[in-house]
C-alpha positions in Angstrom: -6.6 -28.5 16.8 -9.9 -26.5 17.1 -12.6 -27.6 15.0 -13.8 -25.3 12.2 -17.5 -24.5 12.9 -18.1 -22.3 10.1 -20.6 -23.1 7.4 -19.3 -25.2 4.8 -19.3 -24.4 1.1 -22.1 -26.1 -0.9 -20.0 -25.9 -4.1 -19.5 -29.2 -5.7 -15.7 -29.3 -5.8 -15.2 -32.5 -7.5 -17.8 -31.2 -10.5 -15.9 -28.0 -10.9 -12.5 -29.9 -10.8 -13.7 -31.9 -13.7 -15.0 -28.8 -15.4 -11.7 -27.5 -15.2 -9.7 -30.7 -16.7 -8.2 -30.1 -20.0 -9.5 -33.8 -21.2 -12.8 -34.4 -20.1 -15.2 -37.3 -20.9 -18.8 -36.7 -22.1 -20.8 -36.2 -18.9 -24.3 -36.6 -18.0 -25.9 -33.3 -16.8 -24.9 -32.4 -13.5 -27.8 -31.6 -11.0 -25.7 -29.2 -9.2 -24.4 -27.0 -12.0 -25.4 -23.5 -12.2 -28.6 -23.0 -14.1 -28.7 -21.2 -17.5 -29.2 -17.5 -17.1 -32.7 -17.0 -18.3 -33.4 -13.8 -16.2 -30.2 -11.9 -15.8 -31.9 -9.6 -13.3 -31.7 -12.3 -10.9 -28.0 -11.9 -10.6 -28.1 -8.3 -9.8 -28.5 -6.8 -13.4 -30.6 -3.4 -13.0 -31.7 -3.0 -16.4 -31.4 -6.5 -18.0 -28.5 -7.7 -20.1 -25.9 -5.7 -21.4 -25.4 -5.1 -25.3 -22.5 -6.9 -26.8 -20.7 -3.5 -27.2 -20.8 -2.7 -23.5 -19.6 -6.4 -22.6 -16.7 -5.7 -25.0 -15.8 -2.5 -23.5 -16.0 -3.9 -19.9 -14.1 -6.9 -21.0 -11.4 -4.7 -22.6 -10.9 -2.8 -19.1 -10.9 -6.5 -17.1 -8.2 -7.6 -19.6 -5.9 -4.6 -19.3 -6.3 -5.2 -15.3 -5.6 -8.8 -16.0 -2.4 -7.8 -17.8 -1.5 -5.6 -14.8 -2.0 -8.2 -12.3 0.1 -10.9 -14.4 2.9 -8.4 -14.5 2.8 -7.9 -10.7 2.1 -11.4 -9.5 3.5 -13.4 -12.2 6.7 -11.3 -13.3 7.0 -9.6 -10.2 6.7 -6.0 -11.0 6.2 -3.2 -8.6 2.6 -1.6 -8.7 3.5 1.7 -10.3 6.0 0.2 -12.7 3.3 -2.3 -13.9 0.8 0.5 -14.5 3.5 2.8 -16.0 4.2 -0.2 -18.5 0.7 -0.8 -19.5 0.0 0.9 -22.9 -3.9 -0.2 -22.5 -4.2 1.7 -19.3 -2.6 4.8 -20.9 -5.3 4.8 -23.5 -8.2 4.5 -21.2 -10.5 7.0 -20.3 -10.5 8.6 -16.7 -13.5 6.5 -15.5 -12.1 3.2 -16.9 -8.6 4.0 -15.3 -10.3 4.4 -12.0 -12.0 0.9 -12.4 -8.7 -0.8 -13.5 -6.8 0.7 -10.6 -9.8 -0.4 -8.1 -9.9 -4.0 -9.2 -6.0 -4.3 -9.3 -5.6 -2.8 -6.1 -8.4 -4.8 -4.4 -7.4 -8.2 -5.8 -3.9 -7.4 -4.4 -5.0 -6.4 -1.0 -7.6 -9.4 -1.0 -5.2 -12.0 -2.7 -4.6 -14.3 0.2 -8.4 -14.5 0.8 -9.1 -15.1 -2.8 -6.5 -18.0 -3.1 -7.8 -19.5 -0.1 -11.3 -19.4 -1.5 -10.4 -21.0 -5.1 -8.7 -23.7 -3.3 -12.1 -25.0 -2.1 -13.7 -24.5 -5.4 -11.4 -25.6 -8.4 -8.5 -28.0 -8.9 -5.0 -27.1 -8.1 -4.3 -28.1 -11.7 -6.4 -25.2 -13.2 -4.1 -23.1 -15.3 -2.9 -19.9 -13.6 -4.2 -17.4 -16.0 -7.7 -19.0 -15.4 -7.1 -18.7 -11.6 -6.4 -15.1 -12.1 -9.5 -14.6 -14.3 -11.6 -16.1 -11.4 -9.9 -14.0 -8.8 -10.8 -10.7 -10.7 -14.3 -12.1 -10.8 -14.5 -12.7 -7.3 -13.0 -9.4 -6.4 -15.8 -7.8 -7.9 -18.5 -10.2 -6.6 -17.3 -10.4 -2.9 -15.6 -7.1 -2.1 -16.6 -4.4 -4.6 -20.0 -2.7 -5.2 -20.2 -3.7 -8.9 -22.7 -5.6 -11.3 -23.0 -9.2 -10.3 -24.1 -10.0 -13.9 -21.2 -7.7 -15.4 -18.6 -9.3 -13.1 -19.6 -12.8 -14.2 -20.2 -11.9 -18.3 -17.0 -9.9 -18.5 -15.0 -12.8 -16.5 -16.5 -15.4 -19.2 -15.6 -13.0 -22.2 -12.0 -12.3 -20.5 -11.1 -16.1 -20.4 -11.8 -16.7 -23.9 -9.8 -13.4 -24.8 -6.8 -15.2 -23.1 -7.1 -18.2 -25.0 -8.7 -20.5 -22.5 -12.4 -20.7 -24.1 -12.9 -24.3 -22.9 -12.5 -23.1 -19.3 -15.5 -20.5 -19.8 -17.9 -23.1 -18.5 -15.8 -23.5 -15.4 -15.6 -19.7 -14.7 -19.1 -19.2 -15.3 -20.1 -22.0 -12.7 -17.8 -20.6 -10.1 -19.0 -17.0 -10.2 -22.8 -18.2 -10.6 -22.6 -20.2 -7.4 -20.6 -17.5 -5.6 -23.4 -15.2 -6.4 -26.1 -17.6 -4.8 -23.9 -18.3 -1.9 -22.0 -15.0 -1.5 -22.5 -14.8 2.3 -21.3 -18.6 2.9 -18.4 -17.9 0.7 -17.5 -14.6 2.5 -17.7 -16.6 6.0 -14.9 -18.9 4.8 -12.3 -16.2 5.1 -10.9 -13.2 6.7 -8.5 -10.3 6.1 -5.8 -12.2 8.3 -5.6 -14.7 5.1 -4.3 -11.8 3.1 -0.8 -11.8 5.1 1.9 -13.9 3.9 2.7 -16.6 6.4 6.1 -15.3 7.6 4.7 -11.5 8.1 1.8 -12.9 9.9 3.9 -14.9 12.2 6.3 -11.9 12.6 3.5 -9.4 13.5 1.9 -11.6 15.8 5.0 -12.4 17.8 5.8 -8.7 17.9 2.4 -6.9 18.0 -0.1 -9.6 19.2 -3.0 -11.6 17.6 -5.4 -8.6 18.0 -3.3 -5.8 16.7 -2.3 -8.1 13.8 -6.1 -8.7 12.9 -6.7 -5.2 13.2 -3.9 -4.2 10.9 -4.8 -6.7 8.4 -8.2 -5.6 8.3 -7.1 -1.9 7.6 -4.7 -3.1 4.9 -7.6 -4.7 3.1 -9.4 -1.5 2.8 -8.9 1.5 0.3 -7.1 4.2 2.2 -8.1 7.7 2.2 -6.1 10.5 0.5 -3.6 12.4 2.7 -2.6 15.8 1.7 0.3 18.1 3.2 0.4 21.7 2.0 1.6 25.2 2.5 -0.3 28.2 4.1 -3.5 27.7 6.2 -4.2 24.2 6.7 -7.9 25.2 7.5 -8.4 27.1 4.7 -6.8 24.6 2.3 -8.9 21.7 3.7 -12.0 23.7 3.0 -10.8 24.2 -0.5 -10.2 20.4 -1.1 -13.3 19.6 0.8 -11.2 17.7 3.5 -10.7 17.8 7.0 -7.7 18.8 9.1 -6.3 15.4 10.7 -3.2 17.0 12.3 -1.4 20.3 12.5 0.3 19.3 9.0 -2.3 16.7 7.5 -5.4 17.3 5.7 -7.5 13.9 5.0 -9.9 13.8 1.9 -12.2 11.2 0.6 -11.3 12.0 -3.3 -10.6 9.1 -5.3 -10.0 10.3 -8.7 -7.4 11.8 -10.5 -5.5 14.2 -7.9 -4.6 16.4 -11.0 -8.3 17.4 -11.0 -8.3 18.7 -7.5 -8.0 22.4 -6.7 -4.8 24.0 -6.6 -2.9 21.2 -8.1 -1.3 23.3 -10.8 -0.7 26.2 -8.2 1.7 23.6 -6.3 -0.3 24.4 -2.9 -0.2 20.8 -1.5 1.0 17.4 -2.1 0.2 13.8 -1.2 1.8 12.5 2.1 0.5 10.0 4.5 -0.2 11.6 7.9 2.3 9.2 9.5 4.9 9.8 6.8 4.5 13.8 7.6 5.1 13.2 11.3 9.1 13.0 11.2 9.4 16.6 9.9 7.0 17.8 12.6 9.0 16.0 15.3 12.3 18.2 14.1 10.6 21.3 15.6 11.7 24.6 14.5 13.8 24.3 11.4 13.7 27.7 10.0 16.8 28.8 8.8 18.6 25.5 9.6 20.9 23.6 7.3 18.8 20.3 7.1 19.8 17.3 4.8 17.3 15.0 3.8 18.7 11.8 3.0 16.8 9.1 0.7 14.8 11.9 -0.2 12.7 11.1 -3.1 9.9 11.5 -4.0 10.0 14.4 -1.8 7.3 14.9 0.2 9.6 15.5 3.4 11.9 17.7 1.5 8.9 20.0 0.6 7.8 20.1 4.3 11.2 21.1 5.4 11.2 23.9 2.6 7.7 25.0 3.8 9.1 25.6 7.1 11.9 27.6 6.2 15.0 25.3 6.5 17.8 25.3 3.9 17.4 21.9 2.4 20.0 19.5 0.7 18.2 16.6 -0.7 20.0 13.4 -1.7 19.0 10.2 -3.2 21.3 7.7 -5.1 19.0 6.6 -8.0 18.8 9.2 -11.1 14.9 8.1 -11.7 14.2 9.0 -8.1 16.1 12.2 -8.3 14.1 13.1 -11.4 10.9 12.6 -9.8 11.9 14.4 -6.8 12.7 17.7 -9.2 9.7 17.3 -10.8 7.6 17.3 -7.7 9.6 20.3 -6.3 9.0 21.9 -9.7 5.3 21.7 -9.4 5.3 22.8 -5.7 7.6 25.9 -6.8 10.2 24.9 -4.4 14.1 24.8 -4.6 16.6 22.6 -2.8 20.1 21.8 -3.3 19.7 18.0 -5.0 22.6 15.7 -4.9 22.5 12.2 -6.7 24.8 10.1 -4.4 25.2 7.0 -2.4 25.4 8.0 1.3 27.3 5.1 2.0 30.2 6.2 -0.3 33.3 7.4 1.3 33.5 10.5 -1.0 30.0 11.5 0.0 31.0 11.1 3.5 33.9 13.3 3.2 31.8 16.1 1.3 29.1 15.9 4.3 31.5 16.3 7.1 32.5 19.5 6.0 29.0 21.1 5.6 27.9 22.2 9.2 24.9 20.1 9.2 22.4 21.1 11.9 19.8 18.2 11.6 19.6 15.0 9.3 16.4 13.4 8.1 17.3 9.7 7.4 14.2 7.9 6.2 16.1 4.8 5.3 15.5 2.1 2.7 13.5 -0.7 4.4 11.0 -3.3 3.6 8.2 -1.0 3.5 5.6 -3.3 5.5 4.1 -0.5 7.0 2.9 0.7 3.7 0.9 -2.4 2.3 -2.5 -0.7 2.2 -0.9 1.8 -0.3 1.5 -0.7 -1.8 -0.6 -4.0 -1.8 2.1 -5.6 -4.4 4.0 -6.2 -1.3 1.7 -8.8 -0.1 2.3 -11.1 -3.5 6.2 -10.9 -3.5 7.5 -14.3 -4.2 10.5 -13.5 -1.9 10.7 -11.7 1.4 13.1 -8.9 2.0 16.4 -9.9 3.5 15.9 -7.9 6.9 19.4 -8.9 8.4 21.0 -7.2 5.1 18.8 -4.3 5.4 19.6 -3.8 8.9 23.3 -3.8 8.2 22.7 -0.9 5.6 20.4 1.0 8.1 22.9 0.7 10.9 25.7 2.1 8.7 23.6 4.8 7.4 22.6 5.9 10.9 26.4 5.8 12.1 27.5 7.9 9.2 24.9 10.5 9.8 25.7 11.1 13.2 29.3 11.4 12.3 28.4 14.3 9.9 26.6 16.6 12.3 27.6 19.7 14.2 28.5 18.9 18.0 24.8 19.9 18.8 22.8 18.4 15.8 20.5 15.7 15.7 19.2 12.9 13.4 15.7 11.9 12.7 15.7 8.3 11.8 12.6 6.7 10.1 11.5 3.7 8.4 8.0 2.7 7.0 8.4 -0.6 8.6 6.7 -2.8 11.1 9.6 -5.0 11.5 11.7 -4.3 14.7 14.7 -5.4 12.8 14.4 -2.0 11.0 13.6 0.0 13.8 14.1 -0.6 17.5 17.1 -3.1 16.9 18.9 -0.4 14.8 18.4 2.4 17.2 19.3 -0.2 19.8 22.6 -1.2 18.3 23.9 2.3 17.7 23.1 3.1 21.5 24.7 -0.2 22.5 27.9 0.9 20.3 28.1 4.1 22.1 27.6 6.0 18.8 24.6 8.0 19.9 22.0 8.6 22.5 18.1 9.0 22.3 16.3 12.4 22.2 13.1 11.3 23.7 9.8 12.2 22.1 6.9 13.5 24.2 3.3 12.6 23.9 2.5 16.2 23.3 4.8 16.2 20.5 3.3 13.2 18.9 -0.3 14.4 19.3 -2.8 12.0 17.7 0.0 9.6 17.4 0.6 9.7 21.2 -0.2 5.9 21.7 2.8 5.1 19.5 5.3 6.7 22.3 7.4 3.8 23.7 9.3 3.7 27.3 12.6 4.5 25.3 11.1 7.7 24.0 10.7 6.4 20.4 7.7 6.1 18.1 6.3 2.8 17.0 3.4 3.6 14.8 1.1 0.8 13.9 -1.4 0.9 11.1 -4.2 1.1 13.6 -2.8 3.9 15.7 -5.3 6.7 14.7 -8.1 4.2 15.6 -6.9 4.6 19.1 -6.7 8.1 19.1 -9.3 10.8 19.8 -10.0 11.2 16.2 -11.9 8.0 16.1 -15.2 9.8 15.2 -15.8 8.6 11.7 -14.4 5.8 9.7 -12.8 8.3 7.3 -10.2 9.0 10.1 -9.2 5.4 10.4 -5.7 4.0 9.4 -2.2 5.1 8.7 1.0 4.0 7.5 3.1 2.1 9.8 6.4 3.9 10.9 9.2 3.6 13.3 10.8 7.2 14.3 13.6 7.9 16.5 15.5 11.3 17.4 19.1 10.8 18.1 22.2 12.8 18.8 25.9 12.1 18.6 26.9 10.0 21.9 29.7 12.9 22.8 27.2 15.9 22.5 
């Protein structure tokens, strides 16, 4: 085993473990303990100590962030559900909402690193709520450009609010020493630590060590805002203060409430990652064609198809998802035939067979591991998805789709997954069974995603795909969601 030559932490783990114990004997003054704060400005405060009310307001925001993180990590809620269920979050002002979202998302993206660092600083017997408070504090100190003084003081206030006042000394000690030895602390961990062990092993096996490290680095960053829209892309990009990224995508650096962006109410654009917008682009000229978009919610691809002149039937099996799709299309002033149905249901299959379908877009349900930079809650899931079960569903869905087409029709199969079990293996099985054949993509069709072209004519898009492209001019261009895309026709065609 290679010896670790990185700098060692000078934090006194033994002393901190004692500070975190529930029952403590009276101790002599510890020469290694953090000094009392006599000069707040030494710890990054620009204008001295905060007032009590300012600290109280900041602590309230951190408490809301704490509760949302506890719902995601402790109770395994999905990211958006945790925000939607938080009454405290709903009552915040816009600026505080942005702060809470930033803290929560960064804490999730960096959760593996934060956990690894805390293992070196505190006893593993430290209560989980206290550990979460420390992770929130470390997130602000190590990965966000926030006041060191505020991060520490609000963490101390927060640990008291959640009923662990006796641990306030431990929280203060850990965070003060982190401030003093920030670069040493940072050097003890890298972004690769954020990947769950099984996911890391899978990606290293399939994509290599270097690619996995690059993907992990991108996943730890706040992603840019990608926009798809109607009309002139260049004109819309200028209005949104963004840059045209591809023929169908504008990339913006906006990080506030998107409802405040120009033309939101006019319905001229919608949020959609550049890679997520690619499948519809690869369907070519769809004007006037009968296109079925399956597993369609929240409706980004449906909107693209409508904007290109297709006659669209959008299908999803869950009523809440259909409701969201309807709401999105209403804002965009678009219409589609909408069906709430399970595409694996026999009755739906009989209906689909008699509809003269020209093309089907199947964005199949999957593990979504290609979207972790936008869905960082995936990184803290206690249980990993059952890929074998998902693969069975995906194969059956694709098999059904191929049987519903006109003889000259085609299916665009896509998953936002980095797992070959949900991409290459699914399409490989369909071809092996004689149920379909590949209609290969070309590098010209893929454009800036040309490096994703496989020998089989499929597209394996890794999250660092755009890093390899000609667009690598500025860091704002970097990164995209991970996808697998293939175009197939019925084997008898």
